[in-house]
C-alpha positions as CSV (number, residue, x, y, z in Angstrom):
1,M,176.0,69.8,83.2
2,N,173.5,69.5,85.7
3,I,174.6,72.4,87.7
4,N,174.3,74.8,84.7
5,I,170.6,73.4,83.7
6,K,169.7,74.6,87.1
7,S,171.4,77.8,87.3
8,L,169.9,78.6,84.2
9,L,166.6,77.9,86.0
10,I,167.1,79.6,88.4
11,G,168.0,82.8,86.0
12,L,165.3,82.4,84.1
13,V,162.7,82.5,86.9
14,I,164.3,85.5,88.8
15,G,164.4,87.2,85.5
16,A,160.7,86.1,85.3
17,V,159.6,87.6,88.8
18,V,161.8,91.0,88.0
19,I,160.0,91.9,85.2
20,L,156.2,91.1,86.3
21,A,157.1,93.4,89.5
22,Y,158.6,96.3,86.7
23,Y,155.0,95.9,84.9
24,Q,152.9,95.7,87.5
25,F,154.3,98.5,89.9
26,I,156.5,100.5,88.4
27,A,155.7,100.7,84.8
28,P,152.3,102.5,85.9
29,V,153.7,104.8,87.8
30,S,156.7,105.7,85.4
31,T,153.8,105.5,82.3
32,N,151.8,108.7,84.2
33,N,154.8,110.0,85.2
34,I,155.8,110.5,81.7
35,K,152.3,111.7,80.3
36,G,152.0,113.9,83.1
37,T,148.3,112.9,84.1
38,A,149.1,111.5,87.5
39,P,145.7,112.4,89.1
40,A,145.7,114.9,92.1
41,E,145.6,113.4,95.6
42,R,142.4,114.5,97.4
43,K,142.6,115.9,101.0
44,I,140.9,113.2,103.8
45,L,138.5,115.4,105.9
46,Y,138.1,113.0,108.3
47,W,137.0,109.4,108.8
48,V,133.4,108.7,109.4
49,A,131.1,105.5,110.4
50,P,129.2,104.0,107.0
51,M,126.1,103.6,109.7
52,D,126.7,106.6,112.4
53,A,127.5,109.8,110.8
54,N,127.6,111.6,114.0
55,Y,131.0,108.9,115.1
56,T,134.2,110.4,113.1
57,R,137.6,110.0,113.7
58,D,140.5,111.2,112.2
59,K,142.2,107.9,110.6
60,P,141.1,105.0,109.8
61,G,139.6,102.5,112.1
62,K,136.2,100.6,112.9
63,S,133.1,101.9,113.6
64,P,131.5,100.6,117.0
65,M,129.3,97.4,114.9
66,G,133.1,97.1,113.9
67,M,132.9,98.3,110.4
68,D,135.7,99.9,108.7
69,L,135.5,103.5,108.9
70,I,135.1,105.3,105.6
71,P,137.1,108.8,104.5
72,V,135.4,112.2,103.6
73,Y,137.1,113.7,101.1
74,D,137.6,118.0,100.6
75,E,136.1,118.3,97.2
76,G,136.8,122.0,97.6
77,G,133.1,123.3,97.3
78,K,132.3,121.5,94.3
79,G,128.6,120.6,94.4
80,P,125.5,123.1,94.6
81,D,125.8,125.3,98.2
82,A,122.8,125.9,99.5
83,G,124.0,127.9,102.7
84,P,124.6,127.1,106.2
85,G,124.2,123.5,107.0
86,T,124.8,121.5,103.4
87,I,126.5,118.9,103.9
88,R,127.8,116.5,101.4
89,I,128.2,112.7,101.7
90,S,130.7,110.2,99.9
91,P,128.7,108.4,97.1
92,D,130.2,105.3,99.4
93,V,128.5,106.0,102.4
94,V,125.5,107.2,100.6
95,N,125.3,103.8,99.4
96,N,126.0,102.2,102.6
97,L,123.4,104.4,104.2
98,G,121.1,103.0,101.9
99,V,119.9,107.0,101.3
100,R,117.0,106.6,99.0
101,T,115.2,110.2,97.4
102,V,111.2,110.2,96.0
103,V,110.6,114.0,94.3
104,V,107.8,115.9,95.4
105,G,104.9,116.2,93.5
106,Y,101.4,117.4,93.2
107,S,98.9,114.4,93.9
108,A,94.9,114.0,96.0
109,L,95.2,113.1,99.2
110,H,93.3,110.1,100.3
111,S,92.6,110.8,104.1
112,E,89.7,109.0,105.5
113,I,88.0,109.1,109.2
114,D,87.1,105.9,111.1
115,T,84.4,106.3,113.6
116,V,81.8,105.0,115.2
117,G,78.1,105.9,115.2
118,Y,74.4,105.0,116.8
119,V,70.9,104.4,114.2
120,A,68.7,106.7,115.5
121,Y,65.1,108.0,114.3
122,D,64.9,110.8,112.1
123,E,63.5,113.5,114.4
124,D,62.0,115.3,111.0
125,T,59.0,112.6,111.5
126,I,58.4,112.0,115.1
127,I,55.2,113.0,116.0
128,H,54.5,113.4,119.8
129,I,50.4,113.6,120.9
130,H,49.5,116.1,123.2
131,P,45.6,116.6,124.4
132,R,43.6,120.1,124.0
133,V,41.2,118.9,126.7
134,E,41.2,117.8,130.2
135,G,39.7,114.2,130.7
136,W,40.6,110.6,131.9
137,I,42.5,107.7,129.9
138,E,39.7,105.2,129.5
139,R,41.5,102.7,127.6
140,L,45.1,102.7,126.2
141,H,45.4,100.8,122.7
142,V,48.7,100.3,122.3
143,K,50.9,99.4,125.5
144,A,54.6,99.3,125.3
145,V,57.8,101.6,123.1
146,G,58.1,100.0,119.6
147,D,54.5,98.7,119.4
148,P,53.8,99.3,115.3
149,V,51.4,101.0,114.4
150,K,49.4,102.4,111.1
151,E,47.7,105.7,109.9
152,G,44.3,105.7,111.4
153,E,45.0,103.0,113.9
154,A,43.0,103.4,117.3
155,L,45.4,105.1,119.9
156,Y,43.5,106.2,122.9
157,D,39.9,106.6,124.1
158,I,39.2,110.0,126.4
159,Y,36.5,110.8,128.8
160,S,36.5,114.6,128.9
161,P,33.6,116.6,129.8
162,E,34.9,119.5,127.8
163,L,34.3,117.6,124.4
164,V,31.0,116.2,125.8
165,N,30.0,120.2,126.4
166,G,31.0,121.0,123.2
167,Q,28.6,118.0,121.2
168,E,25.7,119.2,123.5
169,E,26.5,123.0,121.8
170,L,26.9,121.7,118.4
171,L,23.6,119.9,119.0
172,L,22.1,122.9,120.3
173,A,23.0,125.2,117.2
174,L,21.0,122.5,115.0
175,D,17.9,122.3,117.0
176,R,17.9,126.0,116.5
177,K,18.9,125.6,112.8
178,N,21.2,128.6,113.4
179,K,24.2,128.6,111.3
180,R,26.1,130.6,112.6
181,L,26.4,128.6,116.1
182,M,26.4,126.0,114.3
183,K,29.7,126.9,112.0
184,A,31.1,128.2,115.8
185,A,30.3,125.1,117.5
186,E,31.8,123.1,114.8
187,D,34.8,124.8,114.7
188,R,35.4,124.7,117.9
189,L,34.8,120.8,118.9
190,L,37.8,120.7,115.6
191,A,40.2,122.9,117.7
192,L,39.7,120.9,120.4
193,Q,41.0,117.3,118.0
194,L,37.7,115.9,117.8
195,P,37.6,113.8,114.3
196,Q,36.2,114.9,111.8
197,S,34.4,111.2,111.9
198,V,32.6,111.7,114.7
199,I,31.4,115.5,114.2
200,N,29.5,114.0,111.1
201,Q,28.5,111.0,113.2
202,L,26.9,113.8,115.8
203,I,25.3,116.0,113.1
204,K,23.8,112.4,110.8
205,N,22.6,110.6,114.6
206,K,22.3,113.7,116.9
207,K,23.7,111.8,120.0
208,V,26.3,112.9,122.0
209,Q,29.5,110.2,122.8
210,Q,30.8,110.2,126.2
211,T,34.4,108.9,125.4
212,I,36.1,109.6,122.0
213,T,39.0,107.9,120.6
214,F,41.8,109.1,119.2
215,Y,44.0,107.6,115.7
216,S,47.4,107.8,114.5
217,P,48.4,110.2,112.0
218,Q,51.3,108.6,110.3
219,D,52.6,105.1,110.2
220,G,55.4,103.9,112.6
221,V,56.2,102.7,115.9
222,I,56.0,103.9,119.5
223,E,59.2,105.6,120.6
224,K,58.1,107.0,124.2
225,L,54.8,105.8,125.9
226,D,53.8,108.3,128.9
227,I,50.4,107.5,130.0
228,R,48.7,104.0,131.0
229,E,44.8,103.5,131.3
230,G,43.3,105.7,133.9
231,F,45.5,108.9,133.8
232,Y,44.1,111.9,134.2
233,V,45.7,114.5,131.4
234,K,45.7,117.8,130.7
235,P,46.8,119.9,128.0
236,G,50.7,120.0,127.8
237,S,51.1,116.2,129.2
238,T,52.7,114.5,126.4
239,L,50.9,111.3,125.7
240,M,53.3,109.4,123.2
241,S,55.6,109.9,120.6
242,I,55.4,108.0,117.4
243,G,58.5,107.8,114.9
244,N,58.7,106.4,111.5
245,L,61.3,104.7,110.6
246,A,61.0,104.6,106.8
247,D,64.2,106.7,106.9
248,V,67.2,106.5,110.1
249,W,69.4,108.8,111.0
250,V,73.3,108.0,112.2
251,E,75.0,110.0,114.3
252,A,78.3,109.5,114.4
253,E,81.3,111.3,116.6
254,I,84.1,113.2,115.3
255,F,87.5,114.1,117.0
256,E,87.9,118.0,117.9
257,S,91.3,117.5,115.6
258,Q,88.8,116.4,112.7
259,A,86.0,118.4,112.7
260,A,87.8,120.5,110.1
261,Q,88.1,118.3,107.7
262,V,84.1,117.4,107.1
263,R,81.9,118.7,105.6
264,V,77.8,118.6,103.8
265,G,78.3,115.8,101.3
266,M,81.5,113.9,102.2
267,P,80.7,110.2,100.9
268,V,80.6,108.0,104.0
269,V,80.7,104.3,104.6
270,M,78.6,102.2,107.1
271,T,79.1,98.7,107.8
272,L,77.0,96.9,111.5
273,D,77.6,94.0,113.4
274,Y,74.0,93.0,113.1
275,L,74.9,92.9,109.1
276,P,78.3,91.4,108.7
277,G,79.4,91.6,105.1
278,K,77.3,94.4,103.7
279,V,78.2,98.3,103.1
280,F,76.2,100.5,102.8
281,K,76.3,104.0,101.3
282,S,75.4,108.0,101.9
283,K,77.0,111.6,102.5
284,I,76.9,113.7,105.4
285,N,73.5,114.9,105.5
286,Y,74.2,117.6,108.5
287,V,77.2,118.8,111.1
288,Y,76.4,120.0,114.4
289,P,77.2,123.5,115.2
290,S,78.5,122.4,118.5
291,L,81.4,120.4,120.2
292,D,80.1,118.2,123.3
293,A,81.8,119.5,126.6
294,K,83.0,116.3,128.1
295,S,84.1,114.0,124.9
296,R,85.3,117.0,122.9
297,T,83.8,114.9,119.6
298,M,81.4,116.8,117.3
299,K,78.4,115.1,115.8
300,V,77.7,114.7,112.3
301,R,74.8,113.2,110.7
302,L,73.7,110.5,108.0
303,L,70.5,109.6,106.6
304,F,70.0,106.1,105.6
305,N,66.5,104.6,103.7
306,N,65.1,101.9,106.2
307,E,62.5,100.6,103.9
308,D,63.6,97.3,104.3
309,G,63.8,98.1,108.2
310,E,67.6,96.6,108.4
311,F,68.4,99.6,110.8
312,K,67.1,99.7,114.6
313,P,67.0,102.8,116.8
314,N,70.7,102.6,119.1
315,M,72.1,100.3,116.9
316,F,76.4,100.2,117.3
317,A,77.7,101.5,113.6
318,H,81.2,101.7,112.0
319,I,81.5,104.6,110.2
320,R,84.5,105.2,107.7
321,I,84.2,108.9,106.3
322,D,86.3,110.0,103.0
323,V,87.4,113.6,103.7
324,S,89.9,113.5,100.6
325,A,90.3,116.8,99.1
326,G,89.1,118.0,95.7
327,N,92.1,119.8,94.7
328,K,95.2,118.3,94.6
329,A,98.4,118.6,97.5
330,L,102.2,118.9,97.8
331,L,102.8,115.5,99.3
332,I,105.1,113.7,100.3
333,P,105.9,110.2,101.8
334,K,104.7,110.3,105.5
335,E,108.6,108.5,106.1
336,A,110.5,111.4,104.6
337,L,109.4,113.7,107.5
338,I,111.0,114.9,110.7
339,R,109.3,115.8,113.1
340,T,111.4,117.3,116.2
341,G,108.0,118.5,118.9
342,S,109.0,122.3,118.0
343,Q,109.5,122.3,114.5
344,D,108.7,119.9,111.2
345,R,111.8,119.7,108.4
346,V,113.3,117.4,105.7
347,V,116.2,116.8,104.0
348,L,116.6,117.9,100.6
349,A,118.9,116.1,97.8
350,L,120.6,119.2,96.5
351,G,122.6,116.6,93.9
352,E,125.9,115.7,93.3
353,G,126.0,114.1,96.9
354,H,125.0,117.2,98.9
355,F,122.1,117.6,101.1
356,K,120.6,120.1,103.7
357,S,117.8,120.0,106.4
358,V,114.6,122.3,105.7
359,A,112.0,123.4,108.3
360,V,108.8,122.9,106.6
361,T,105.2,123.2,107.1
362,A,102.8,120.0,107.2
363,G,99.0,120.1,106.9
364,R,97.2,116.6,106.9
365,F,98.3,114.1,106.5
366,D,96.8,110.0,105.1
367,E,97.9,106.7,105.4
368,N,100.7,107.2,103.1
369,D,101.6,111.1,102.3
370,V,101.7,114.3,104.4
371,E,100.4,117.4,102.9
372,I,102.8,120.2,102.6
373,L,101.7,123.3,102.6
374,S,105.1,125.8,103.1
375,G,108.4,124.4,102.1
376,L,109.0,122.9,99.2
377,Y,108.3,123.4,95.8
378,A,106.6,120.5,93.3
379,G,110.1,118.9,91.1
380,E,112.3,118.7,94.2
381,K,113.6,115.8,95.9
382,V,113.4,114.9,99.6
383,V,115.2,112.0,101.4
384,S,113.1,109.4,102.8
385,S,115.1,107.1,104.1
386,A,118.6,107.7,106.4
387,Q,117.1,110.9,106.6
388,F,117.7,111.3,110.4
389,L,121.3,110.5,110.2
390,L,122.1,113.1,107.5
391,D,119.5,115.4,109.3
392,S,121.7,115.1,112.4
393,E,124.7,116.3,110.3
394,S,123.1,119.0,108.3
395,S,121.1,120.5,111.7
396,K,124.7,121.2,113.6
397,T,125.4,124.1,111.5
398,S,122.1,124.9,109.4
399,D,119.5,127.8,109.4
400,F,117.0,125.7,108.0
401,K,116.3,128.6,105.5
402,R,115.6,128.1,101.6
403,M,118.8,129.7,100.1
404,D,118.3,128.8,96.6
405,H,115.3,130.0,96.0
406,D,113.2,133.9,95.7
407,M,112.4,133.9,99.1
408,S,116.6,134.4,99.7
409,D,117.1,136.8,97.6
410,M,113.9,139.3,98.3
411,N,114.9,139.1,101.8
412,D,118.1,140.1,100.8
413,R,116.6,143.0,98.5
414,K,114.6,144.1,101.2
415,N,117.0,145.0,104.0
416,K,119.1,146.5,102.2
417,T,116.3,148.7,100.6
418,G,114.3,149.1,103.7
419,K,111.2,148.9,101.5
420,N,108.4,146.2,101.0
421,N,108.8,144.1,97.7
422,V,106.0,144.3,95.8
423,A,105.2,143.3,92.3
424,T,102.7,142.5,89.4
425,A,102.9,139.4,87.5
426,S,101.0,137.3,85.3
427,G,100.6,133.0,85.4
428,V,98.2,130.3,85.5
429,I,96.3,128.9,88.5
430,N,97.5,125.1,89.1
431,V,96.0,124.8,92.0
432,V,93.2,126.3,94.7
433,M,93.9,125.4,98.4
434,M,90.7,127.2,99.6
435,T,91.0,125.8,103.0
436,H,94.5,127.3,103.8
437,N,94.5,130.4,101.5
438,M,96.5,129.4,98.9
439,L,97.1,129.2,95.3
440,N,99.8,127.6,93.2
441,I,100.6,129.3,90.2
442,S,102.8,129.6,87.5
443,R,104.0,132.9,86.9
444,G,105.7,134.5,84.2
445,P,109.2,136.6,84.6
446,I,109.7,139.6,87.2
447,K,111.6,142.1,85.6
448,K,112.0,144.7,87.8
449,W,113.5,142.1,90.3
450,G,115.3,139.9,87.7
451,R,113.3,136.8,88.5
452,P,112.8,134.3,85.8
453,A,109.6,132.1,85.4
454,A,108.9,130.0,88.6
455,T,106.2,127.6,90.1
456,M,105.6,129.3,93.7
457,D,102.8,128.9,96.4
458,F,101.2,132.2,97.6
459,I,99.1,133.3,100.2
460,V,95.8,134.9,99.2
461,N,95.1,137.9,101.6
462,K,91.8,136.6,103.6
463,A,89.9,139.6,102.2
464,I,89.7,138.2,99.0
465,D,87.0,136.1,97.9
466,M,88.6,132.7,96.5
467,T,85.7,130.8,95.3
468,A,85.3,132.7,91.4
469,L,89.4,130.9,91.6
470,K,89.2,127.5,89.5
471,Q,92.0,125.6,88.2
472,G,93.9,126.8,84.9
473,M,92.5,130.6,85.0
474,K,94.8,132.6,83.6
475,V,95.1,135.5,86.1
476,E,97.4,138.4,87.0
477,F,98.4,139.5,90.6
478,T,99.8,142.0,92.8
479,F,101.7,140.3,95.5
480,E,104.1,141.3,98.4
481,V,106.6,139.4,100.6
482,K,106.6,140.0,103.9
483,E,108.4,137.5,106.8
484,G,109.2,135.3,104.1
485,E,106.0,134.7,102.9
486,F,104.3,135.6,99.2
487,I,101.0,137.4,100.1
488,I,98.6,138.1,96.8
489,N,96.7,141.6,98.1
490,K,95.2,142.1,94.4
491,I,94.1,139.5,91.6
492,T,92.4,139.8,88.6
493,I,90.8,137.3,86.1
494,L,89.6,137.8,83.2
495,N,88.9,142.3,83.4
496,H,87.2,141.0,87.2
497,S,89.0,141.9,90.7
498,L,89.3,140.5,93.8
499,S,91.3,143.0,96.2
500,S,91.8,143.2,99.7
501,D,90.8,146.3,100.0
502,K,87.3,145.6,99.4
503,P,85.3,143.7,102.1
504,A,85.0,140.0,101.8
505,G,82.1,138.6,99.5
506,L,82.1,141.3,97.3
507,D,82.8,139.5,94.2
508,A,81.4,136.3,95.6
509,H,79.5,136.1,92.7
510,V,82.0,136.9,89.9
511,K,80.7,135.0,86.6
512,V,84.1,134.1,84.6
């Protein structure tokens, strides 16, 4: 009896194992075969390391970092193709690489220039004191550079034979009661800068003064002092200079590479070590026209009110200039740009795991973003992380050209016809990039080329005056495709025409 029970139990266990194996391994295969839905096995092209796209093998294995290699399958040509250099990465590799993408778009470029400057006198208010007669300095009322003076305060006393003779001539004319001689003598003394008060006193008292006192013409401080008591002076000598500190200049230095970014009117923030925690705001008052040959820097001038006397000449200042453009620019994160020294490029995310490296032209930078002048369009996606690995793989076969935009079609058409591609279109101006002679326009369709409506960047012929062009204007324009660039040679705004065959500046005052 016990033997029969054991045999029965063993039979039940074996039966359960057989049934489990059937449903786990055999049944699914049989069901799929019956239904005809077995997925076609994809062909493995090669195996790649998850963290190094350059490490490939023809069979499974481990990467140099000890990670399992991931298969790359033949997709049968599925997905977008942007010409040579287009690569496809499986979703597993994309996730392991940590690939992130950003959408290219227009935004304000927040750019600042941090530099240094020095406080100086407002040179428009500096007065230089020169004598108009020969003589000797009998007394000096100011003693040192930096002494404050008030308007009308005595500066120096001088003995001059010429001034003594001039007074005697006026007295002689008074004695003769000759109005003509009186007028001539008085005018001569005024021309020699004799104060009117001294002349009036001479006419009243009839007494010649041997030494004459000269007075300050304005409030300020002695900025320069080149005389002492007893000095002999003559016309042309600089006795002293008086500077007014009601306003001061601050001269900031800009590197040569930044010179094109600054212009008059840009906002400026200044701080001084002398006054920690205090911030002063102003605007660029003047941009100097030349660079220093040794330091290769250019100076810009700032004007600050100094009624409180907080600024002292030669103080060191920290300057921050806001050079953010008034118009929006096409921006991508700085980390998305690949700089090779000879070429700038980005990795386009084409969708469905497809990527391609394309060449771009980079413009200005700020702390986080970089301006793209050509090579990208608003709304496209670029890779902002792990792009170096993708670029390395794509660069092996890439021609770095755009194969999914108007440029390739137009270039092909030009090669076939042998003619320049010239077309007329209408559209709305989105962005005016004055410094780059560029416009971003949402244009209508071009029927002669069979091209649909699109938003594109156009280069404006340098002979066209762009000052009348504004964001939001409806325009009609004629452009040509030349060496892969779209060049506008004529543009019309509300019946006003700006054409490259006219002299530059002809339409600078067009009223819209």
